[in-house]
N, C-alpha and C positions, 0 to 999 in steps of 0.2 A: 836782775829780782834777789840773789842773792848779795850781790852790794844792799841793794835799799831796805833788805830785812838785819847789813847788821848795821847800817846809821842809824834808824829808826833802837835798835837795840841800845847802842854807844849813847847815843844822843838824852832817848829819855830815860836811863841809865844815869845817867850823868846829871840830870836836870833832878834825879830824883834823891842822887847822894848830897847834895849839895841844900836842896830841901831839909831835909834827913840833920845835915853836919850843922847849920845855921837858925833853930829849929830851939833850941834854948837860947836864939838871940833875941828873941823876942822879951824877953827879961830883965835884956841885960846894957849895956852901952849900947848908944846909936850908933860908934863907930863900928860894930863888928856886926850889926844888922847890912850898914853902904859896905861894908868886906863882903858880905856874899853878896849883897846885888850886883856890887861889881863882877863876885865871878860869873854870877850868870848873862850876864853880859857879855864877857870874851867866852863865857862856853856859847 
């Protein structure tokens, strides 16, 4: 049960941090947006 909770914390905090980090990429060049998408795919 603790392992499940720790997994959820790390998983969702990682997704949230990537989304917040690449939020300005919506107005930046497409290459930056693609880099953020690749990071989400690996995460």
